[in-house]
C-alpha positions, -999 to +999 in steps of 0.1 A: -901+253-016-879+252-047-851+227-051-815+240-047-811+236-085-841+257-092-830+283-067-795+285-083-809+287-118-831+316-109-802+333-092-780+328-122-807+345-145-810+374-120-772+379-117-769+380-155-797+405-157-782+427-130-746+423-145-729+418-111-723+389-087-718+411-057-741+402-029-750+439-022-759+445-058-781+415-059-800+425-028-804+461-040-814+453-077-832+420-075-867+418-089-897+419-066-905+384-054-869+372-055-855+361-021-827+379-003-792+366-007-790+355+029-821+334+024-804+317-006-773+310+014-792+296+043-813+273+020-783+258+002-760+260+032-732+278+014-715+312+015-724+338-011-691+332-030-698+295-030-734+300-042-722+322-071-696+296-080-724+269-081-743+290-107-712+288-130-710+325-134-676+342-134-673+366-104-679+403-107-694+406-142-688+440-156-715+459-173 
C-alpha cells in the first residue's frame, strides 16, 4: 500500500490533469488504475475537502 504522501501526490497530479477538485469530476475522469475518491478518504481518514486541501491545490480549478 502507498503512503499517505504518495497517495496525495498522485491525487494532486490527477486533479491538475482533470482541471477540477470536485469529487464527482475526479471519480468520473480519473485514469484507469486510480482509486476512487472514497478509498482515498478512507485511507487518509479525512473528508474530500480536507484531502484536497492536503494536496495544496486551490479548490475548484477552472479549465
